[in-house]
N, C-alpha and C positions, 0 to 999 in steps of 0.2 A: 504494500500500500504506500502510495506516495504521500508524503506529509508536507503540508505548507503552513506558513505562519498565519496567525489570526488576522481576520479581515475586519476593519472598522469602516462603516459606511454611513456615517451620520448625515452626510450631505446628499444622500440619494433621495431623501424624501421629497417628492414632487419633481425631482430632476429626471426620473426615469419613467415617468408615466408613458412616454413615447414608446416604451418597449412593448406596447400592445401588439404591434405587428410582428415583433420577434416571436411571439407566440401565436401568430396567425389569427389575430383578433377580428372582430366583426367588420371594422372599417376596411381591412385589407380585402375582404371577400364581398363587400358591398351588401351585407345583410344586416338586418336590424338585430340589436342585442336582445336576448331573452332574459328579462329580469326575473328575480325571485328564485324559488326552488325549482329544481329540474324535474318536472313531470313525475313519472312513476318512481324514479330514483330518489325523489325527495319526499313528497307528502305521503305517498303510499307506504314507503319504507318506514316513515315515522309512525304512521298509524299501526303498521304491523308490529313494530317494536312495542308500542303502548298496549296493543291488544294482547300480545302473547305474555307480557310480564316477565319474559325470560331472556329474550334476545338482547344482546348488548348493542346499543346504538353507537355507531361511529360516524361522526359528522365530517364530511369532505367538502372543501371549497375548491372549485376550479374556475378559471377565467376564460374558458373557451366558449364564447357567447353565441356564435352563429347557430341557428336552430338545427341544422343538419348534424352538427357535432354534438349538441346537447342530446338530441334524440338517440344517437348511437351510443353515447356514453351511458345514458339511462338504460338502454337495452342490456349492455354488458354488466352494469352494476346490479340491475334487477336479477340478472341470471345468477350472480353470486349470491344475492339474498335468498333466492329460491333453491340454491344448491345445498343449503345447510340451515339449521335452526338456531344456531348460537349467536350469530352476529348479523347486524343490518347496517348497510351503508346508506346513510342519508346524504345524498349529493345535492349541493346547492350552488347555483351559478352566481358568481361575483363578477367584478370587472377590474381591469388593471388600473383604471383611473383612481380606484379606491385603495389599491393594494399598498402603495407606498405611503399614503397619508393616513388612512383610517384603520387599516388592518393592525399595525403595530399597537395602536391604542387599545383596540378591541382585545387583542391577544393579551396585553399586559393587564387588562381589566378582567381577565378570565372568561371572555366572551368569544374567544376564537374557536376555530375548528380543531378536530383531532388530526386531520390530514389537510395539507395545503399544497396546491400546485405551485411550481416555482421555476425560475431560471437561475443561472449561477450568481449573478450580482444580487438578486433578491434574496437568495438563500443566505448570503453573507450579512445582509441587513438584519434578517430575522435571527440569525445565529448570534448576533451581537446583543440581542435582547435577553440572552441567557434563559430562553424557554425551549429551545430546540433540542430534541432528543437524538442522540447518535443512532444511526441505522446500519452500522457496519455488519452486525450479525445477520440482518435481513439481506443486505447486499451480498455478503459472502455466500449465503445459501443460494440466492438466485444465480450468482456467478458460477457456483459449482454445478447447478442444474442446467443453466441455459447459456452461460458465457457472456459477460458484458463486453461491449466494445469500449476500448480504453478511452477514446476521445469523449465518450458520453459520461464517463465516471470521474475522470481526473478533476474537473472543476469543482467537485463537491467534496474533495478530500483535502483536509488541512487540519491543523491543530490536533493531530493524532486520532481523528475521527472521520467518518463519512457522514455527511449531514443531510443527504437526500437520496432517494431511490430514483435513478434515471428511468424515464418512462417512454420518451420518444425524442427523436432528433429532427432537425431541419437544416438543410444545407443549400447554399446558393450555387448556381451553375449558369453557363451561357445557354440561353434559349435562342433558337434561330428558326426562321421560316424556310424550311427545306425547299418549298416551291419557289421562293424568291431566289435562293442560291442556285437552283437548277436553271432557272430562266437566265441568270447572269453568268452561268458557267463557272461558278466559284466553288472551291473546296472549303470545308469547315476550317476556320482559322485556328492555328495552333500556337502562334506567337503573337506578341503585341503588334509587331509589324504587319502580320497577316490580318489582325483584327482591325487595325486602322485602315488598311487598304480595302478590306471588305466593306467597312462602313462607308468609305468614300465612293466605292463603285455602286453600292446599292442605293445611295442617296441621289435619286434621279429627278428631284423636283416634285413629283407626285408622291414620293415615298421617302421616309427618313431611313438612313442606314441603321440606326440604333435608337432606342429610347432609354434614357437614363434619368434618375432623379437628381436634381441639383438644388434642392431646398435645404434649409437649415434644420434637418430632421434626422431621426434615426434611420430612415430609409436610405438617405444619402450616405450616412455613416457606414451602413452595412455594405452597400455596393462598392463604395470607395475602399473599404477595408478588404474586400475580396480582391480588388485590383492590387492592393498593397501586398497581400499574401502572395499573389502570383508574381509580384515584382521584388520579393525578398525584403519587404519592409514590415513584417508582421510584428516584430518585437518593439512596440512603441514605448513600453514601460516594463521595468523588471520587478521582481519581488521585493526589492528595497525601495521601490517608488522612484527610481531614477528614470527620468524621461529620456528616451532615445528616438525622438521623432525626427529631428533634423539630420537626416542622412541623405546621401545621393539617391538611394533606392526609393525613399519617400518622395523626393523631388521628382524623380522619373515617373512615379505613379501618378502624381498630380498633373504632370505635364501630359501624360497619356489621356487622363480623364478629361482634361480641358480640351484636348484635341478632338476627342470623341464627341464632346458636346457640340462641336461644329456640325455634326451630322445627326444630332438629336433634335426633337421638336423645339421650336423657339420659346415655348413656355415651360421648358424643363425646370426652370427655377422654382416653379410651383408644384412640382411633382413629388408625390410620396410613393406609396407602394402600388396603388391601384392604377395610376395613370399610364405608366409604361406598359402594363399588361393590356389595358384597353387599346392603346395604340398598336401593340403587337397583334392582338387578336383581330383588330379591324383591318389589318394589312397596311396600316400607315407607317409601320416600322418593321424592319427585318430582323432585328436582334434585341435582346434584353438580358439583363442579369438579375435573377431572382431565385426563389425557392420553388418547391414542387407544386404549388397551387396552380401552376399553369396547365396542368394536365386536364382536370375534370371539365372545365368550361370551354376548352379550345374548339371543339367541333361546332358546338351550338353558337358560339360567339363569332367564330371566323367564317363559318360556312364552308370550311375546307375539311378534307378527310384527315384522319389521325396521322397519315404519312407525311403531312405537310409540317408537322411539329417536330423539330429536332432539338436535342440537348447534347451538350459537350462540356468538357472541362474548360474552365476559364483560361484563355490563352496566357502563356507565360512570358515574362520579361527576360532580359538577358541574364539577370542574377536572381531569378525567382525560383519558385518551387510549385509543384502541383498542390492545389488546394484552394479553399475559399473560407468565408465565414461559416461557422457551424454553431447552432444553439442546441444544447442538451436541455430538454425540459424534464422536470423531475417532480417528486412528491416529498414534502417534508412531514415528519411526524412530530406533533407538538404535545400530545398527551403523554403523561407519565404514569397513567393507570395501567397496571399489569394486565388486567382483563382486556382492556381495549387494545393494548399492544399485541396480545396473543391473537386477537381478531384481525389486526392489521397484518400480521405475518400470514395468516390464512388468506387474507384478501390478496396480498401480493403473490402468494403461491398460485392462487386462482388466475390472477390477471396475466401472469407470464406463461401460463399454459398456452402453447402455440395457437390453438384454435380460438381461445378467448382473446389472446393478444392480437391476433390478426384482425379479428372483428373490431377491436378497439382502435387499432391504427387506421383502419379504413373509414373512420369517422370523417377523414379528409384525405382521400387516396392520393398518394404521392407526396403530400406535404408532411404527414407524420411518418417518420421512418423508424424502423426497429432499432433498438439499442442492444439487442441480444443476438448471439450467433445463430440461434434457432428460431428467430422471430418470424421467419418466412416459411417455417415447416408446416404450419397448420392451415388456417383459412385465409391467410394473407392474399394469396394469388387468386382466390375465388371471386374477389370483387371485380365487377365488370370493367371499371376504369383501370384497375391494376392489370387485369388480364389483357386489356386492349393495348396498354402502354408498358408492357412488361419490360422491354429493353430499357426504356427510360427510367423506370423505377429501379431496376437492378443497377443501372449506372449511378443513380443518386445514392443508393445504399453503399455501394463501393466507394463513391467519392466522399461520403461523409467521414470515412476513416482518415481522410486527409484534412479534416476541418480544423479551423483555428478560431479563437475568440480573443479580441484585444483585452489585455489585462490578465489573461490566463495562459500565455504562451511561455512564460518563464517564471513558474510558480504562480502565486496569486498576488497581484498588486493591490495592496489595501486601499489605495487612493484612486483606483480607476474610476470610481463614481464621480469624482471631481472633474474628470476628463469627459466621460461619456454623458453625464447629465446635461452639460451645456452644449453637447454636440460639437466639440472642438474639431473633430475630423471633418465634419461638413462645413463648419465655420471657416476652416482654412481654405476650403474650395471657394467660399464666398469672396475671400480676399482677392482671388484671381478673376472670377467672372463678374464681380460687382465693383470691386475697388481697384481693378486693373493692376494688381501686383503681379510680378513674375512668379512662377512656381517656387523659385529659390527664396524670394522675399516672403511669400505666403507661408512656406514651411518653417522658415525662421520665426515668423509671427506665431505660428501654431506652437512651436517649441516653447516660446516665451509664455504664452497663455497657459500651456499645460504645466510648466514648471511653477508658475505662480499659483495655479489651482491646487496642486498637490501639497503646497506648503501652507495653505490656509487651514 
């Protein structure tokens, strides 16, 4: 087990509400949030527990609000409730807008859940409240039975413990319109030079070569960081909070991004997660960089067959490596009641059974990726979308093993919240496209801002 130093995240409150789309939130998918308890997994489960007088109720909060995800989660949670008589999962839908501001107060007041969905930076915040229960015993058993992928587990291991159980991953890749590439006689780009040349060739006046976010948001942070990984600039801060942003590799990454924006829609400075996908599916853009949510709506929104959707590794720079940004989504255990903890162990044993796990992951096919080696052995490939895009999904699963996350590439940087909260990666780009700085000047500015932030 890899051990990291303790993480203090006091300034994350409010600063990271933008991580909604890191976990594939409602805005990203254009669906309304589903407030309150989650259907059968919530109220019926609670009534069952009250009626039996025997089953131990375990309250679970998750922030996956889109209705199709809520429905599938409920189906799997209800299946667990019906599989035995000792425990009942009471699942309740929350939202990321409340997670950083309201949840800590509720938890400290004794009004929090027993289980809480999380991502790496949020886990560090809750762990600092001294209410989080170590889960290494659960993780070790799951690892022995199913085999965890290392990239999913490492961000939750520090201070001699494992603080969350990884549940699913998300990874970015290069999406391309295969029909556009065929028309232009182009091969899929493998290098930065190829990528820029393809964007220029495909940018023909009626169509943009690529669609990229360029707003001061986490969406831009994510795509830019994927380019930085591919360019050898992934280590922007180390475990001692030394900022290493101002490097030639970082400058080169920003220069490429700025060059690519010449072939992105003119309103890219207002783009978050959804706009590039809309441009891509409408045929107004030939390439984009994003996670696996591009699969399910492609045929309906583009009017094209599945064969027109391509996915590939993000092209590499001269000093880069294979990989992109990767988010490991997990579950924290807050309860210290032994009876509930026993039920939680049983719940995870049920969840990671390949048939149950496959059904759970396919709450959003292609976006939620397995974090275990046998995660695809059960029902995973039976989903119609996964079956149709199997090569794409298999690629994303393999590619996730090369994933990186800023602040977690060299141990755990305890002050990464001060960099990520203000979106300094995206803000550095703003200095180029809004304030007319050169990439060198902008990256120097970014280094200064980050150094000041981590010292506060």
